[in-house]
C-alpha positions in Angstrom: 87.9 106.4 123.5 88.9 103.4 121.5 89.7 103.6 117.6 90.3 100.8 114.9 91.5 101.4 111.8 92.6 97.9 111.5 89.8 95.8 109.4 91.6 93.2 107.7 94.8 91.8 106.9 96.6 92.1 103.6 100.1 90.5 104.4 101.0 87.8 102.0 98.6 89.3 98.9 99.4 89.7 96.0 99.9 93.3 94.2 96.5 94.0 92.7 94.3 91.7 94.9 93.0 91.8 98.0 92.7 94.9 100.3 94.8 98.0 99.6 96.8 98.9 102.8 97.2 102.1 103.0 99.4 103.8 105.7 99.2 106.9 108.3 101.4 108.6 110.6 102.0 111.8 111.8 105.3 113.5 110.8 105.3 116.0 113.8 105.4 113.8 117.0 105.7 115.9 119.9 102.0 116.1 121.0 100.5 113.4 119.2 98.7 112.6 121.7 96.3 115.5 120.3 95.6 114.0 117.2 92.7 111.8 116.8 93.5 108.4 114.5 91.4 108.6 111.0 88.2 106.3 111.8 86.3 104.6 109.1 82.6 106.8 109.0 80.1 103.8 109.8 76.5 104.2 110.8 75.5 100.9 110.8 75.3 100.7 114.5 72.6 103.8 115.2 69.8 101.9 114.0 69.8 97.9 114.3 66.1 97.5 115.7 64.7 97.5 112.0 66.2 95.2 108.7 64.5 97.8 106.7 66.9 100.4 108.3 68.6 103.0 105.7 71.9 102.3 107.9 71.6 98.3 106.8 71.5 99.4 103.9 74.5 97.6 101.4 74.7 101.2 99.3 75.3 102.7 102.8 77.5 100.8 104.1 79.3 100.6 100.8 80.0 104.3 100.7 80.3 105.0 103.5 82.9 102.0 104.1 85.2 104.2 101.3 85.3 107.3 103.6 87.8 107.6 107.1 87.2 110.6 109.1 89.6 112.7 110.9 88.5 114.9 113.9 89.2 118.2 114.9 92.3 118.2 117.1 92.1 121.5 119.3 88.1 124.4 119.7 88.4 126.8 117.0 86.4 129.7 117.8 87.7 132.7 115.3 86.8 136.2 114.0 88.3 137.4 111.0 89.5 141.0 111.2 91.9 143.1 109.6 94.4 145.2 111.6 95.2 148.7 111.8 96.7 148.7 108.3 93.9 146.7 106.7 95.7 143.5 106.6 93.4 140.5 107.2 93.8 138.8 110.9 92.3 136.5 112.3 91.1 136.3 116.4 90.4 134.1 119.3 87.2 134.3 120.3 87.9 132.0 123.1 90.3 135.0 124.5 91.6 133.5 127.7 89.9 130.5 128.3 90.9 128.8 125.1 92.5 125.4 125.3 95.5 126.2 122.8 98.1 128.6 123.5 97.9 132.1 121.3 101.1 131.5 120.4 100.8 127.4 119.7 97.6 128.8 117.6 99.3 130.8 114.9 101.9 128.2 114.4 99.1 125.9 112.9 96.8 128.3 111.7 97.7 130.8 108.8 95.9 133.5 106.6 97.0 133.2 102.9 97.8 136.0 101.2 94.6 138.2 100.0 96.1 137.9 96.4 96.3 134.2 96.4 92.5 134.0 97.7 90.5 131.9 94.6 87.4 134.7 95.4 87.3 138.2 95.8 86.9 139.0 99.6 86.4 135.3 100.4 89.5 134.8 102.5 91.1 131.5 102.7 93.1 129.9 105.6 94.8 126.5 106.2 95.3 124.5 109.8 98.3 122.9 109.2 98.2 119.1 110.3 100.8 116.5 110.8 98.5 113.7 109.1 100.3 111.8 106.3 98.6 108.7 103.9 101.1 106.4 102.1 100.5 103.5 99.8 102.9 101.1 97.9 101.0 100.4 95.3 98.9 103.3 92.9 96.1 105.1 95.5 95.0 108.1 94.8 93.4 110.0 97.9 90.5 112.8 98.0 89.9 115.2 101.1 86.7 116.4 101.3 84.0 118.1 103.8 82.3 115.8 106.8 79.5 115.4 104.3 78.2 112.5 106.2 78.1 113.9 109.8 75.2 116.9 110.9 76.4 120.5 112.0 74.1 122.2 114.4 75.6 125.2 113.6 76.9 125.4 109.8 80.5 126.9 108.9 80.6 130.3 107.3 82.2 129.1 103.9 82.9 125.5 102.3 86.2 123.6 102.6 87.6 122.5 99.8 90.9 119.7 99.8 92.9 118.2 96.9 93.6 115.0 95.1 96.5 113.5 94.7 98.6 109.9 94.4 100.0 109.3 97.7 102.1 106.3 97.1 104.0 108.9 94.9 103.3 112.4 96.6 102.6 111.9 100.5 102.6 114.6 101.9 101.2 116.4 105.1 98.1 117.2 105.1 96.0 121.0 105.6 92.4 122.0 106.4 92.1 124.9 103.6 88.9 126.7 104.4 87.1 129.8 102.1 85.6 132.1 104.7 81.9 133.2 102.5 80.4 135.0 105.5 83.2 137.0 107.3 80.5 138.2 109.3 80.1 135.3 111.3 83.0 133.4 113.4 84.3 130.2 112.3 84.0 127.5 115.2 85.3 124.0 115.5 85.2 122.0 118.3 87.9 119.5 119.0 86.6 115.8 118.2 84.3 117.4 115.5 84.5 116.1 111.7 87.0 118.1 110.4 87.0 116.3 107.2 86.9 113.0 104.6 89.9 111.3 102.6 88.6 109.0 100.5 90.7 106.0 98.3 90.5 105.6 94.4 91.9 102.1 94.0 92.4 99.5 91.1 90.4 97.5 90.1 87.5 100.2 91.5 85.8 97.2 94.1 88.9 96.0 96.4 88.2 97.1 99.8 91.2 99.7 101.6 92.6 98.4 104.9 93.9 102.4 106.9 96.4 101.7 109.3 99.3 102.8 111.6 102.9 102.7 110.3 106.4 102.7 111.2 108.4 105.9 110.7 111.5 104.4 109.5 114.3 106.2 107.9 113.4 105.3 104.0 110.7 106.6 104.5 111.9 110.0 106.1 114.4 110.1 103.2 111.7 110.1 100.6 109.1 112.7 102.6 112.5 115.1 102.8 113.1 114.0 98.9 109.7 115.7 98.1 109.2 118.2 100.9 108.6 121.8 100.2 108.9 121.1 96.9 105.8 123.4 96.1 107.9 126.7 97.2 110.3 125.8 94.0 107.9 124.9 90.8 104.2 126.1 90.4 103.0 122.4 89.0 104.1 119.6 90.9 102.8 116.9 89.7 105.1 117.4 86.9 107.3 115.9 89.5 105.2 112.3 90.3 107.5 110.8 87.3 110.5 111.5 88.9 110.2 111.0 92.3 108.7 108.0 91.5 111.5 106.6 89.9 113.3 107.6 93.3 111.3 105.8 95.4 111.9 102.9 97.6 109.7 99.9 96.6 108.8 99.2 100.5 107.6 102.2 102.7 104.5 100.8 104.2 105.4 98.9 107.2 102.1 98.6 109.5 102.8 99.0 113.6 102.0 95.4 115.4 100.2 96.5 118.9 99.0 94.4 121.3 95.6 94.5 122.7 96.6 96.5 125.7 97.2 99.7 122.9 
């Protein structure tokens, strides 16, 4: 499968004009091949046989163009359980047939402490992901559920994301899930839509280009500066001004690929 997330050339455009360049990269390269590139949500190719097809509607196309999908990197088939001491735990229902080793799944998937759940009796689990999005001008990113994709088996709860400025606070994403019906398994297959990202820019009618970027020394240093801040303060948004003051002016350097890539 060949995926392309480069749609326009933003080189040489003035700040505040032309398409907004949003970069993405993986902050962990090990086994990075299992992670799908973000891809623009598009239904324009679904039905071209009729001029009045919804997939041809300009309003539909305009909305979809603002969402980028991230797919699930490996199979999840989980049951919520409690151990002998009553502590929340997860059981991999795929057992020995699981495509992901148990120790690797434990590294990536966690249940948050029960006293941190938003609702009593509704567990929150978090899947760690290496995706980082970044921009060199003010851009707010929101992480939302993949509401445009139909799931034959609905999830037994809801995912919740967040909204933050990726130009000053680029950070690895997590997939957070609130398990409302703990009697039902949580199943997401590799390649299924996991979540969407959408980007707020100014002016609002500017288009967005998403492309993979080089992980430069400056970018690594800046990520180190802000990483883990949530472990030390409750309101990381209060640190945005300080982070912006120490941010290099240019961090987004798209990777140049050949046709064979």
